[in-house]
N, C-alpha and C positions, 0 to 999 in steps of 0.2 A: 509272668507278671506278680508282685507282690501287693496284697490287696491290703490299703492300711487303714486301719479304724481312723474314722472319723475322730475321735477325741486323740488319736497319737497326733495322729497329722497337726492337731491345734496344737497340741502342748509344743510340739516340733518351732514350729511358726512362734511359739509364745517369746522359746529362747532364744531364735534366729536377729541378726539385727540385719536391716536389709542393706542399713547404711555402710555396713562391715564387706558385704557381700561384693558392692556394686562402687563403693567406694575407689578398689583399688583396678581396676577398669575406665571411671569416667571421675574429671576432675569434679567434684561436686562443691559447689557453695550456697549460703541463706542464700532466698526470695522470699520476703515472706514467713509465711508458713514450715514454709517446704525447701526442698533444694532443688540447685540448676546444674546443670553440663551439658556439654554436647553426644549427641543421641550415638552410645555403643553397634549401633544397630543399622542408622544408618550417616553418610556423609552428610558433616554440617556446618556452617561457618558458625551461625550464631544459635545460643544453650535453648533447648526446647523443649528436651528430658526432664522431667519435674519426679522428683523423688519426695514421696511422702511419709515422714520417719515416726510421725505416729498411727498413719497406718498403718505402713509395714505395703505401701503398692506403688510401683511406678508407671508413668506414662510418657508416653513422648508422643508430643503436639506437634510435630513436624509428620513424622509415620506412622504415626496412630498406635503402636504396638503399648501392653499392658499388660502386668500381673503384679503375683509377688516375687518372695526369692526363687522357689521351687520354677516357677516360670521363667526367670532370671538366668541361671544355672540349663537349665532344660534350650533354651533359644542361644543362649549367647557363647557358651560352653560348651553345648552340643551334650549333656547326659541325658539317658535317658530317668522317670517320676523315678520308677526306687529308687535310680542312684543318686539320685537328688536331693533323694527325701533322708537314706539313708546316708548321703556324705553332710547334712547338715545334721541329723539327728547326734553322729558320729565330734562331729564340734562341735554339739550341747554338749554333752557329755552325755547320751541315752542312750540307753541297749533296745537292740530291736523285737518287738515283743517276742515270743517265743511263739503265740498260734494264731502270725499275723499268715493270711495264705502265702505261698510263694509255692517257690518250686526251686529246692535246693540243686537240683539233680538238674538244669539245666541254665543256673548262675554259678553251681561247679565247672561247669564245662567253657559256660564263659570265660572267667578269670582263668583254669586252666590254660586257654586256649593265646590270653593276654600273656600271661607267666611264658609262654612257648616262647612268640612270637618275641618277646623281652631278648630271652635269654641266647637266643640267633642270631640278634645283632651285637651281643658279648659278645659270643662266639666269631664271628666273623670280623666284629673291632680286634680280636686279637691275633686271629689269622693273619688281616692285616700287617700287625705289629712282630708276627715272627717269620721267621726266612723264608717260607711260602708264597709269603708275603711281598716280598722283593720288589718283586715284575707290577705292582700297586703303588707299594708307594713312592717308585723310579713315576709314572706319569702321576705321581699328584701332584709330586716335587716341582715337574716340567710344569703339570699347571700355576702353579703359584698359589697353593691351595696350602697358609698355616697351619702348625699339629692343632691352633683351637677352633678354628671351622671343622677338623676330622674326629675332633674329639664334640665339640657340641650337636654336629649333624649328625653322629654314629653314621661313620661313613666304614666300612669295611672289606673283606674278599672271604671269597668261596673258590678251594682248589682245588686244583682240577682233578678229574675224575669220580669216581662214585665213593661214595660213607663218611664223609665228614658232616650228614647231622647227626649219621645215627653213630656216631664217634660219642656226639655232644650230649647228643640226648639216649643212646641206650637201641639192641635191636630188638625190642620186645613187642608183640603185636599192639601194644596201648600204644605206644610210643610213637611207633610209625601210622597211626591212626591220627591223633596229635597232630603229626606233622604235615601229612597229609589236609587235612581236614582248614591251615592255614594256610597251603601250596607251598610249601617250602619240599616234600615230597612229591611223587608223581607215580601210579604203582602200571608195573609196563608185566609182559609176559613173562619176565625172566623176575620177580618180585620188586622191591622198592628203589627209584632212583631218584639223586637228586633234581632238584629242576634249576637251582644256581652252580655251576659246574666255572671255573676261572673266571669267576670276574669280579671287576670292579662292584661294592655292594652298598644302596643309598636307604638307607629307613626311610616310610613313608609312615607318618606320623597322623593321627584325626584333630578332629577339632579342641580334642579334650589332651591330646597333645601322646594318646597312647601310638604307639608300635601297631599298622592296621596289616604290615606287608611291605614287598621290599621293590624295588627295581636294579639292574644290573648288567653294567657294562661290559662288553670285553672289550680285551685289551691288546688284542689281533686284527685280523681282518674278519672274525671269525661273523657267523649271521644267524638269529639278529644282532646287532649293534646293542640296543637295548631290548630287555626283555625283564616284563612284570610279573605279578604272583599272577596269580588264578587268582577268579574270583571267586569270592567267599563270603560269609556271613561275615564275615570285620572287615574285607579289601573289596571297595567300586571302585572304578576308580573313577570314574566318570561322578561322584561326587567329590571328589579328593583333588587339591592344587600339595604339588608338593611347596614344602618352606611354609603354608596354615598355617600352623602352631604357634612355629621359629619367631616369623613377623608380623603378626594379629597388630598387637601392640605400638609397633615402631611404624608397620603404617598410620596404624588413629595415628600418632601420637606426630609423626610428620607430613602425615596429605600427602606423602606420597607413593602409588603404582606402581608396579612394571610388571608388565603380563610379558613372561620371556618363553623360550620353545622349548629348554633344554634345560637338567637337575642343576651340571656342571652353571649351567650360563646364572639360574637361582645363588651358588657357591659363590662364584664370579664374586654376581655383588656383595653379596658380604664380603668378604674376603677384604674389597675397598670398602666397605662401610657403610654400605647400601642396601638394607636390611631389610627391602624391601621391596625384591624380589615372590615374584608368584609363578609355577608352570603348571598345566596339565604333564599329570603323564605319561607322554611319550605317544601321545589320541591326538587329534585335532580335542579342540577344548570346544567342551559341552554350553546348551544352554544354561543347565542348573550349574555349572564353573562360574558362567557367565555372569549368572542370577548372585552368589556371594560376592565376587569379583568388585559387580556395582555396590552394590550393600557393605561393604567393607571402604568405601571409597570411592566417590561420585567422577575424579578426573583421573583414571588409570591410563598407563598408555600401554599398549600393545603395539612389542618390540621383535620386529622380526627382518629373518634377514632378505637384502635385501634381493637375491635368487629370484625367480619363475617360481618357485617349491615354497619360497617365505611371502611373496605376494598370493598364492594361493591359497594356505592357512592364513594369510588376515582375513580375506574375501569371507572363506570357511565363519571365523568368527565374528565380522559382521552381519553377514547372514544370521546367525542365531541371536545377535545382539539386538539385531531388529526388533522384537516385541517385546525388550523388557526395556527400553530407550526412555527418555521420556523429556520432557526441556529444560530440566536443571540435573541430568545430567550430561558432562562434554567428555566424552571419551578421546582419542587419541591414535594416533598412527603412527611409530617411525619406523621407516626404512633405512638397513644401516645401510654401508657400502655391500656392493657385492660381492662374495666368499669370506662377510665379517660374519663376526657374533657377539654378544655383547662380555664373553669373554676377552674376542682377541681383542674386540678397542679399546678396551680399561687398560689392558694391555700394553697398549700399543702407544694410547691418549692421555690415562688419567682420567684419574676420579671427578676429575671438573671441569676436565671436555668434556666425559663422557656426559657428566648433569647436565653442560651446556646443549649438548644434543637432546635429550628429553625434555625440556625449557626451550628451543628455541626451533630448532627442526621434528619435530612431531606435528602430524595434521590435526584437525577435525574432522571428527569422522564422518560428516558433513561431505567434507571436500574430498577426504576418505571415497566416502561411497560416488562420487561423482565419476574422478579419476576414475575409478573403476570400469564405472558402467562403460565409459569411451573405449577405455583398452577391451574391454566382450565384445564393445559393440561393433568397436572398427572405426573410419570413416567416409564421407559422402551422402550423399540426403540415405541412403538404403540402414548403413551405421548412427544416422539420428533416431529415426525411424523404431530399429531394435532397441537402443537406449531408452528411448518413451516407453517404448512395450516390458520390456527387463521392468524399466521403475515402478512402472504401474505393476506390475505382478506385485514388486518387491512392498510395495508401499502397502499391499491389502494386514502388511501382516503386523504392523505396525497400529500399539495401542493408544497409542496418547495421540488425538487429533489436531490439538494445536500443530506442536511436532510433526506429524505428520501432512495439516495443510503447506507448511512453514517450506518442507524439503519440496514437498511434486513444484510446486513456483519456479523454484529453483533449477529444478528437471524442468520443466516448459519450459523459462531463460535458457536451459541450456541448447536445449535442442529447437526450443522454434514451436513444436506442437504442442496443440493443448489433449494433456493427458484425457485420458478418457472413463480413467477410479469414480466406481460410485463406491457410494457411500454402505456400508455392512449395514444391515441392519439386526437390532441383535436378537439373537432365538431366545426361544423361551429358558435354555442352559445356557446361559452369557459365559464365553470366555473364561475361562478362573484363573487366567496370569490379569483380568483388569479387574476380575469381581469376585473377590474367594467365598469361596461360599462354606457356610456350617450347616451344623446338624441342627439347631435353631434355633428362626430366622431374632435379629437383634432386633429389639425394645427400635420404634421411629419414632421419635420425639421430636415435640418445637423446641427452640432455643427456650424458652420461658420455661419448656418442665424440665429443660436438661439444668437447666437451673435450681431449682425448685429438690429437684434427688440430686443437686452435687451440699445445697446447703441440709440437705437431710444426711444426706455422708458425712461429710465434713462437722456437724454437731448434731449425735441421734436424737440428745436431749431436747431436739425444735420436735421428735413424736411428739412428746406430751403437750404440743403448744399448739397441737390441729383439732378443726373445727370437730364434733361427731362427724361427721359426712365425710371425717376424709377419708377412710374407710372403701367409700368408691369413686375417691381423687381419675383411677385407670381400670375403671369397670369396664370400656368402651375397649382398652387397649388389650386387645388377648396377650401379646410377645412381653406386657410390663406391669400383667397384670397379677403374679405370679410374684415376679419380682418383689412389689411391692408388698404384695398379703402378706410372703413369706418375715420384711423387714417392718412391715408395722409388730406382726404378731412377738418377735425377734422382743422387739423395744418393749412394746407393753407387757411383756413376762421378763422380761430381765427386774431383776431385784434393784440397781441404781442406775445412773447416767454412765456405767462405765465402761458397757459391754463393748466387743468395738465389731460390730454391725459389718460395717465392710469390707472384715477380712471373714468372717462367718460366714456372708453372701457369697464372696467367690468361690469359697472353696464348695458349695452348694448349689449353684449356679455358677457352672467354671468355663460354657459359653459366652457369659456376662462380664467375666473377666477385665476385662481392658476397659468394654464398660463402666462397671463400676471402680477401676486406675484411674479415670479420668475426671469422674467424679469428683473423686477425694483429692483429684492437683491438679483441680480447675483455681481459678482468682480465686481466694475467698470469700464466704458470701455476705455481708454483713446484715444486721440483724432486719438491720429498717428492712433492708432489701428482701430478706423471707419473707417477714412479713406479709410485705409487696404480693411475692411472688403467691402465696396461701394463698390473698386475697383472689388470686388470677385463679386458684382451684378452684376454691371453693365455690368460686361464680359460675365458671363452666361444668359444677355437677350438680348445682342447683336446676341449672340450663337442663345436662343433661333429662336429670327428673322431670323436669316439668315437659319436656315432650315424650315421657314415659310414661303416663297417666298419673295425675295429683287431682284430688278432688278442690271443688270449687272455693275452700276455706286455707285448705293446702296453698294455693295456690298464690291465696290473693297475701301472706306469707311470706312466699318464697318470690311476690315480685316485690316488698317492701324491703326483704335483704338486699335482694341485686341491688337494688337501689343507695340501699346504705353503704355495699362497698366500694360502689365507685364513688361516692362520695370520700370515702378512705382514702382506699387508692390517687384521689386529688394528692389529699392532704402527705400519702408518706412518700406518692413523686418527689414535692416540693421538699420530704426531709432526707430522701435517698443523694439530692442531688447540694442539699449541702454538705452532709457526713460524703459525701467521694470531694466537695469543692479542700475542708478542713484534711481529707487524707494528704491529697496532693499537694499543701500550701506545705505540712507538714515531712510530706517525702523529700518533696524543696528543698527543705529547712535543714534538714539531713544527712541531704544531697553536700549542700556546699560548707556546711559543720565540717565533712567530712575532706573536704578541697581543700580547704582551708586549714587541714590541722597538713 
């Protein structure tokens, strides 16, 4: 991994406009000194995602994510840190320093692998449109897929027999090894052979849109019907969703997401202008995939065939969903008529009718759960007992305690049995799904301390307004002390007031980057409010010193200062109320003017 110098990283960020990075994905509107929009990291109906153009940091007050340009590319687009740095450096017209510590061999290997996968996809597409691909083209025509879908989703064909990949890449040992490393060849007793033969091919992309593997469908009665690339360093099927890269922006804009069972269902939806489908890669959907789905849309519809296999698949998805459910998430389940799938329904009913099914026939997750429990348990008193017992076990996995209590009550009403359910005690190491762990404990601050730090980060020149005692403000808070002391020294050493303390701290304290982002994106701290907060901090600092030993003369002076602070606080409180009232009147006046216009 590249090891970039702090000065180089700082220069990259100095030349980068975070608004230009975020704006293509988020509609940002001016709100006070910042810009606000709908968060791209979780689904929401009212904007809580704030971007500070001044500090070049973003923060979502809904889901708590925050950071700078590097972090946005990593979290939103799936870049590794070195890739994010190099991407922004290239956009800024900067060269990567020659003395940067990196592993050229590993980087060349990775680049070569993605190049091989891209070339293989292009070769498969050419084969689809050649003489050998007639059977596959006929199949696609029969399924009603237009040329633009075939092109945009990089569909292809691999001919029958062995040797196709070697015809494209050559038979040299190095080429064979490269093809094996990306899952396109396997090594047998008689040499290398093609993994995919006589199959319609689906290119599978990662979050960044890079081709990382393939799925292949037989065109006759051969088995297996679908075959995926082997697991490689680039292809992990439990982490990927077919259609994610192509449909992510459509899903966010339309606020719709349909989880279907297969590649062709995703493409059928897209062909009917419903670019909202995602599918697991031929296996049961996993927890990491569901987490990504719920992050993208808070009300996805899981659409399954109405037969026994479809209901079993839905139940497995629901079980894996339980730990991730929250009261604000509203996933639904839609069962299609027996023998039908989204592709067939779209052909027989059309787009509008299928959209109505999604809107009107899908069932809330709780209703689906209760129905599934009844089917599993059977009828009669024994069935109700089995249902209650199964529900009790499943509720154990649910982390949202309010939702868990609501579901518990619904099951008790349905069965007439009081569940035994015992509230889980938090262990020394809490569940990482509920309590994300960091390598360093984040500082715990009171509301007033939080606003004090926000005031400093928003206007670093305020450090020079602080009293002499300010260096001891967080002396009794171990997790905050080093961060605050460093901020103090940065501003003290600066030649002017223009030093970007927030960005420098975010680089030096990466574990606290979200916290720093939250401070700079909070509502502006007025000067009179900051004076009051500073007095608060001074008051607490004096009391700390009194507890830790002062002589008589110092104690008398400290008490006099405490009395003076209390008097100043009363005066400032009146001033702050008056300023806030004036600001509210000004805002109302501006809004009335806008309305009148």
